[in-house]
N, C-alpha and C positions, 0 to 999 in steps of 0.2 A: 385669167392671167393678168396681172397688173401691167400697165403700160410702163415701159422702161424709158420713155421720153416724157419730159416734164416741161412746164412753162419756162420760158427764157433760155431753153437749150438751143444751140445752133445745130441745124440739120441740113442735109443735102437731099434733094429730091432725086430719086434713082429711077423713077418711071413716070410716064405721063407727059403732058404738054410742057411742063416746066422742068424736065429732066436736066440735071447738071447745075441748076440754080441752088443757092443756099439762102437761108434766112433764119430768123429767130421765131421760135414757137410762141404764138400769142395765147392759145388755149388748147386744152386737150379734152376730148370727149371720150372717156374710156368705155362707156357703154356701147358706143357705135364704132369704136376703134378708129377714130378720126383725130387729126390735128389740124390746126389753123396756123399757117405760116405767114409771117409778115411780108406783104408784097407779092405773094405767089398764089396761083389758082384764082385770079381775080374774076369775079362774076359781076354781071350787071343786073341790078334790081330796079324795076320801075316802081316808083313810090308816089302815091297820091298826096297832095298837099293837105295838111290838116289845119284849118284856119284857127281853131281855138288854142292849139298848142304851139303855134309858131314854127311847125315843122315844114321845111321846104319840100316841094315836090320835084319830080324829075328822075333822071337815071342816076342811081347811086352805085358806085363801084366799091366792092369790099372783098375780103378774102373768103374763099370757099374752102370746104373741108378736103383733106387729103388723107387717104387710108394710111394707117401706120406702117403697112408693109411696103409702101412706096417712098418712105423716107429713111435715111440712115443718120444716126447721130455722128457729129464731127468730133474727132479726138481733139481735146483742148491743146495738146502738145504740138501737133503738126497739121491740124485742120484737114485731116483725111478721114473718110468714113470708117467707122469702127462698130463692132458689136459691143454690147454692154453686159458686164458681169456684176454680180453682187457679192461682196465679201463682208464678213462680220468682224468688226473691230471693237473691243471693249463693250460687247453687247449691243452694238449699234450697226445697222445695215448701211453700207456705203456702196454707191455705184462706182464702178471702175471701167476704164476702156480696155477692151481685150487687146487692142493693138499695142499700146504702150504701157498699160498698167496705171496710168495717171487717174486721179480721182476727179469726179465731177462735183 
């Protein structure tokens, strides 16, 4: 089943430690059913310095994955969580918000 959430969508986290927060989707991993949301589910990664490549060492903070079932797409009309439907117009598939019917 294809993911109904895409990059640059605004989503609301509905479960987990960041429940209630919103953010923009940075990337989607459809094979693992995960999304990476800007500024949410921050993980700390200890990284060794690499002298030849000028990479800094230390503790790197970055976004971790969140399962698709734990995020809800925000309706562009009223910024409330909504489900996503697909309609076909002129032979083209378009995503629509079930709450208001507005297009993404």
